[in-house]
N, C-alpha and C positions, 0 to 999 in steps of 0.2 A: 095770505095769496095777494100777489101784487096786482095790480092790474094795470092796462095801461090807456091813456088819457083816449077821447074820444076820437076819434080818426076826422080831421078838418074837414068838412064839408056836414057829416054828420049831423042831423039833428040836436043831438046832445051837446054839440061842440059849441052850440050855441053862437051868435052873431052879434057883430060891433054896427052902431051907426052907422058908422064910416065905409062900409060894405061886407061884403061875404070877410070870415076867420079868412088868417091866414093859416098858411102851411105849417104844420110844426116841421120844422130844420130839423130839429133834437130825430127826427124820427130812422133817419139814416145817419149811422152810428157807424162806422166800419171797425173802429179798434176796440169799439169797447166789448167786444166778446174776448179781444187776447188783456182788456183791464179785468174781467170778472173769473178767467181762467187765472190768470196771477193770484189774482185775489182771494180766487177758492185753492190752491193750490198753497199760499202765504197761510190757510186758515187750515190745514193739515198738516203743515210744517208745526202751527201753536199745539195743537192738539197732543203733538210729539211734543211737546215741551211740558203739556200738561200731563201727558201719561207719566212722564218724568217727573212730576212734582218740582218744576221749573217754573215756580208763576212768577205771571209780574210781566216775564222775557215774549217782545217782540220780536218776529223773524228779522223783521229793518232794523233791528239793534246788533245783528250777532258779528255783521262784517265789519263793525265798528270794533268790537269786541276781542275780535278774532285780532286785528292788527295790534291794538292796545297791548293784548295779550303778548305778540310776537316781537311787537318794534319797541315796549315800553309807553312811556307817557310822552304825550306831545300834544302840540297847540291846538286848539281848536281846528286852524289853517291850516298846521300841517294834517290832521286829520282830515281837514275838509279834500286836500288835495291827492291822499291816499286812496280815498274813499272815491273820487272823485264827483263830489257834492258844490253844492258851493256854500262857499261860508254862515251866511245867513242858513240857506238849511240846516247846516251840520250844525250851528248853535242851538238853533231848536228842536234836535234832536239828543244833542248832549243834555239839553234841559227836563226835555223827558226819559230820558236815560239816569239822569241824579235822580230825580224825583220818584223813580221807581227803585231807586238803588245800585243801578247795575253800575256805578262811576263816580267821582269824585273829580273838584276842578279845588285847582292850588292858582297862586298869583305865579306865572311865569317866569321867564329870564326879567321882563321890566315889567311893571306897573301895568300897560297896558295888555298882557297877553295872559292867558289862563292855560294852563297845562290842564289835560284828562288821563285819567289815570284810571285802573280799576278798582274797585271794593272788593274787600272778602267776599262778598255774595257770589259776583261777577268768579273770583281766581278760584270757588268752588264748583264752578260748574263750567269753567272754561275748555275743561278737557271735552267735556260731554260735545262742548257746541262744537269743538275740529270734530268729532265724530259727527254730528250731527251734518254737519258742510260737507265731509266728504258723501257721506248718505247721498244726500241729493243730488250733489254732483254726478255722483254715480246712475243713481234714480231717473235723473236727464238727460244722460246721456243711453239710458237703458230704453227713455220711452222714443229718444229721439231716432231709433235703431229700428221702431217698430213705423213710422211713419214717412211718407215718401219723400218729403223735404225738409232737414230740421228747423227749427225754429233758430237756431243759430245762422245756418245759412242763411236762412229770408233776413234777420239782423246784419248780418255780414253785404248781402245785398243791395239794404236799403238804405247802408251808409255810404256803399259804392256810388248808389243812385245819386245821393243825396251832396258827394262832393263833385259831381258831375252840376246841380242843379241842387241850390239850396230852399228846405222847403219853407222860410221868407220868402224868398221868389215863385217859387210856386202856389202861394196864399197872396199872395201880392199882384200876379199874374192873373189870377180865377178874380179875387175881387174886382181889377182893372175892368172885366166883362160885365160885371153884376150889376144894373141899373143901380139897386137902391141900396149900393155903398158909396155911389157917386156925389 
């Protein structure tokens, strides 16, 4: 059971010699429910893999495994671009996928690049992973049909709003108004 820390100002929250305890700014966390929802849904996908005895596969690996299956070996940079990740993030993911036995790397066209390719272990399950991807997309479409404002529409609307004014600029403006930042 998870418990919340004592509310600021409560006797259990304590105080410091410098004055009353500060309010906990993390108590307001508008997007935490979205992160928790995605984590819960990923856990359900991982459960599907376990039920199919596909051990050690994380849902976050599947897009890259499917891209490698369809397009063949790719450099980390090519795979990162394909999956819209940074080179650094994809390099870390490839390291984890290699450790789990899903991919292997080899020297690319020159000594500075590495090609990523599927292992036999991945090749044996990639058809089922494609089926799971299609089933997940269909389940998401079904779920979106049940709610009044689909998440995919929310994302599109947020992207358009951020084209008008970036998230960086919005945060910077709020910080400029906060005396604690100055």
